[in-house]
C-alpha positions as CSV (number, residue, x, y, z in Angstrom):
1,X,13.0,-2.0,-11.9
2,X,11.0,-3.9,-14.4
3,X,7.5,-2.7,-14.9
4,X,4.7,-5.2,-14.0
5,X,1.9,-5.9,-16.4
6,X,-1.4,-5.8,-14.5
7,X,-3.1,-8.0,-17.1
8,X,-0.8,-10.9,-16.2
9,X,-1.7,-10.7,-12.5
10,X,-4.8,-12.3,-10.9
11,X,-6.0,-9.1,-9.1
12,X,-8.4,-9.3,-6.2
13,X,-11.3,-6.9,-5.8
14,X,-10.0,-3.5,-5.0
15,X,-10.4,-1.9,-1.5
16,X,-11.7,1.6,-1.4
17,X,-9.8,3.4,1.4
18,X,-11.5,6.8,1.2
19,X,-14.1,8.7,-0.8
20,X,-13.8,12.4,-0.5
21,X,-16.6,14.9,-1.5
22,X,-15.2,18.1,-2.9
23,X,-17.5,21.2,-3.2
24,X,-16.8,24.0,-5.6
25,X,-18.9,27.0,-4.7
26,X,-20.2,29.0,-7.7
27,X,-22.7,31.8,-8.1
28,X,-25.4,29.1,-8.8
29,X,-24.6,27.1,-5.7
30,X,-22.3,24.2,-4.9
31,X,-20.9,21.8,-7.5
32,X,-19.9,18.4,-6.0
33,X,-17.2,16.1,-7.2
34,X,-15.7,13.0,-5.7
35,X,-12.2,11.7,-5.2
36,X,-11.5,8.1,-4.4
37,X,-8.4,6.5,-2.9
38,X,-8.2,2.8,-3.9
39,X,-5.7,0.0,-3.2
40,X,-5.3,-2.8,-5.7
41,X,-3.3,-6.0,-5.4
42,X,-3.3,-9.8,-6.0
43,X,-2.6,-11.0,-2.5
44,X,0.6,-12.6,-3.6
45,X,3.2,-9.8,-3.2
46,X,1.9,-7.2,-5.7
47,X,0.2,-4.0,-4.6
48,X,-0.6,-0.5,-6.0
49,X,-2.5,2.6,-5.1
50,X,-4.7,4.8,-7.3
51,X,-6.4,8.1,-7.0
52,X,-9.4,9.0,-9.2
53,X,-11.6,12.1,-9.4
54,X,-15.0,12.3,-11.1
55,X,-18.5,13.7,-10.9
56,X,-19.9,10.4,-9.6
57,X,-18.6,8.0,-6.9
58,X,-18.6,4.9,-9.2
59,X,-16.7,6.7,-11.9
60,X,-14.1,8.0,-9.4
61,X,-13.6,4.5,-8.0
62,X,-13.2,3.0,-11.5
63,X,-10.7,5.7,-12.4
64,X,-8.8,5.1,-9.2
65,X,-8.7,1.4,-9.9
66,X,-7.2,1.9,-13.4
67,X,-4.7,4.4,-11.9
68,X,-3.8,1.8,-9.2
69,X,-3.1,-0.9,-11.8
70,X,-0.5,1.3,-13.5
71,X,1.3,1.8,-10.2
72,X,1.7,-1.9,-9.1
73,X,5.0,-3.0,-7.6
74,X,6.4,-6.1,-6.0
75,X,6.7,-6.5,-2.2
76,X,9.1,-9.0,-0.6
77,X,6.9,-11.2,1.6
78,X,8.5,-14.0,3.7
79,X,6.2,-16.5,5.4
80,X,3.3,-14.0,5.4
81,X,5.3,-11.1,6.9
82,X,8.0,-8.7,6.0
83,X,11.7,-9.4,6.3
84,X,12.6,-6.6,8.7
85,X,11.3,-3.6,10.7
86,X,11.0,-0.3,8.7
87,X,9.5,3.2,9.0
88,X,7.9,4.7,5.9
89,X,7.6,8.5,5.6
90,X,5.4,10.7,3.4
91,X,4.5,14.2,4.3
92,X,3.6,14.4,8.0
93,X,2.7,10.7,8.2
94,X,5.1,8.1,9.4
95,X,4.2,4.4,9.4
96,X,6.1,1.8,11.3
97,X,5.9,-1.7,10.0
98,X,7.3,-4.6,12.1
99,X,7.4,-8.3,11.3
100,X,5.2,-10.6,13.4
101,X,5.0,-14.3,14.3
102,X,2.5,-16.5,12.4
103,X,-1.0,-16.3,13.9
104,X,-0.6,-12.6,14.9
105,X,-2.8,-11.3,12.1
106,X,-2.8,-7.7,10.7
107,X,-2.6,-5.2,13.6
108,X,-3.2,-2.0,11.7
109,X,-5.5,0.9,11.1
110,X,-7.9,1.0,8.1
111,X,-5.6,2.6,5.5
112,X,-2.5,0.4,6.4
113,X,-4.7,-2.7,6.7
114,X,-6.0,-2.3,3.1
115,X,-2.4,-2.2,1.8
116,X,-1.4,-5.3,3.8
117,X,-4.4,-7.3,2.7
118,X,-3.9,-6.5,-0.9
119,X,-0.2,-7.3,-0.8
120,X,-0.7,-10.7,0.8
121,X,0.9,-9.9,4.2
122,X,-1.0,-11.7,6.9
123,X,1.1,-11.2,10.0
124,X,2.3,-7.7,10.8
125,X,2.4,-5.1,13.5
126,X,2.0,-1.4,12.4
127,X,1.8,2.0,14.0
128,X,0.8,5.3,12.4
129,X,2.9,8.1,13.8
130,X,2.1,11.8,13.1
131,X,-0.7,12.7,10.6
132,X,-3.3,10.0,10.0
133,X,-4.5,11.5,6.7
134,X,-5.4,8.3,4.7
135,X,-3.7,9.4,1.5
136,X,-0.4,10.2,3.2
137,X,-0.6,7.0,5.3
138,X,-1.1,4.8,2.3
139,X,1.7,6.6,0.5
140,X,4.0,6.2,3.5
141,X,3.1,2.5,3.8
142,X,3.9,1.9,0.1
143,X,7.2,3.9,0.5
144,X,8.1,1.6,3.3
145,X,7.3,-1.5,1.4
146,X,9.3,-0.4,-1.6
147,X,12.3,0.3,0.7
148,X,12.2,-3.3,2.1
149,X,15.3,-5.4,1.3
150,X,15.1,-9.2,1.0
151,X,17.7,-11.5,2.5
152,X,19.2,-12.5,-0.8
153,X,20.0,-8.9,-1.9
154,X,21.5,-8.1,1.6
155,X,23.6,-11.3,1.4
156,X,24.9,-10.4,-2.1
157,X,25.7,-6.8,-1.0
158,X,27.6,-7.9,2.1
159,X,29.3,-10.9,0.3
160,X,28.0,-13.5,2.9
161,X,25.7,-16.4,2.8
162,X,22.0,-16.1,3.7
163,X,22.5,-18.3,6.8
164,X,25.1,-15.9,8.2
165,X,22.6,-13.0,8.0
166,X,20.1,-14.7,10.3
167,X,22.8,-15.8,12.9
């Protein structure tokens, strides 16, 4: 898989999915740090997820954004939805993604919605099954999107035309 240069993409403003406050208890009290989970994308089929940790929220978000730019990949989007139903799994989180007719919109929870908006998918039905931990849900969603197959690759694999697949 060819790597995608984030500088060539017209990235939209990132979506912060979650900011977590972490406390380290020392003899002098509690020391707080922050971790940020961010989804970046261009709204045209490219999306990535980043995790950043720092002593301030703003620094954590900017670190997460840079990390997300390094993890961008291509998603196969057909008419604003995905080509077929799929279930993504990561840890105890399962995310079911189902294509939807035009005009349906994004039927999804906050973590999955962020990924769909950034990838440019505008019509989809989703369901989180199992754990709803935002980090694992985002990773399960991205795992499902990477596992999607487009009609052309399926047709080439089976040795049939694209028209035969849809009939």
